[in-house]
C-alpha positions as CSV (number, residue, x, y, z in Angstrom):
1,M,11.7,25.1,-0.1
2,N,11.2,21.5,-0.6
3,Y,8.8,20.3,-3.3
4,F,6.9,18.1,-0.8
5,D,6.5,21.0,1.5
6,K,4.1,22.5,-1.0
7,I,1.9,19.4,-1.1
8,P,-0.7,19.4,1.8
9,N,-1.2,16.1,3.7
10,N,1.6,14.4,1.7
11,K,2.2,12.1,4.8
12,I,-1.4,10.9,4.6
13,I,-1.0,10.2,0.9
14,V,2.2,8.2,1.6
15,I,0.6,6.3,4.4
16,S,-2.5,5.4,2.3
17,L,-0.2,4.3,-0.6
18,I,1.8,2.0,1.8
19,T,-1.5,0.6,3.3
20,T,-2.9,-0.1,-0.2
21,S,0.3,-1.9,-1.2
22,I,0.3,-4.0,2.0
23,L,-3.4,-4.9,1.4
24,F,-2.7,-5.8,-2.2
25,G,0.2,-7.9,-1.2
26,A,-1.8,-9.7,1.4
27,K,-4.6,-10.3,-1.1
28,S,-2.2,-11.9,-3.7
29,T,-0.7,-14.0,-1.0
30,I,-4.1,-15.4,0.0
31,E,-4.9,-16.1,-3.6
32,K,-1.6,-18.0,-4.0
33,A,-2.4,-20.0,-0.8
34,K,-5.8,-21.0,-2.2
35,E,-4.2,-22.2,-5.4
36,S,-1.8,-24.3,-3.3
37,G,-4.7,-25.9,-1.6
38,I,-4.0,-24.5,1.8
């Protein structure tokens, strides 16, 4: 029995974590672009 098999909806959690990291990365990229004057 795998540890992750005991966690319900762990795929949803992983997807939400990936989405959050992508959004955070995009936000920081936009802020860097603004600082560069683009």
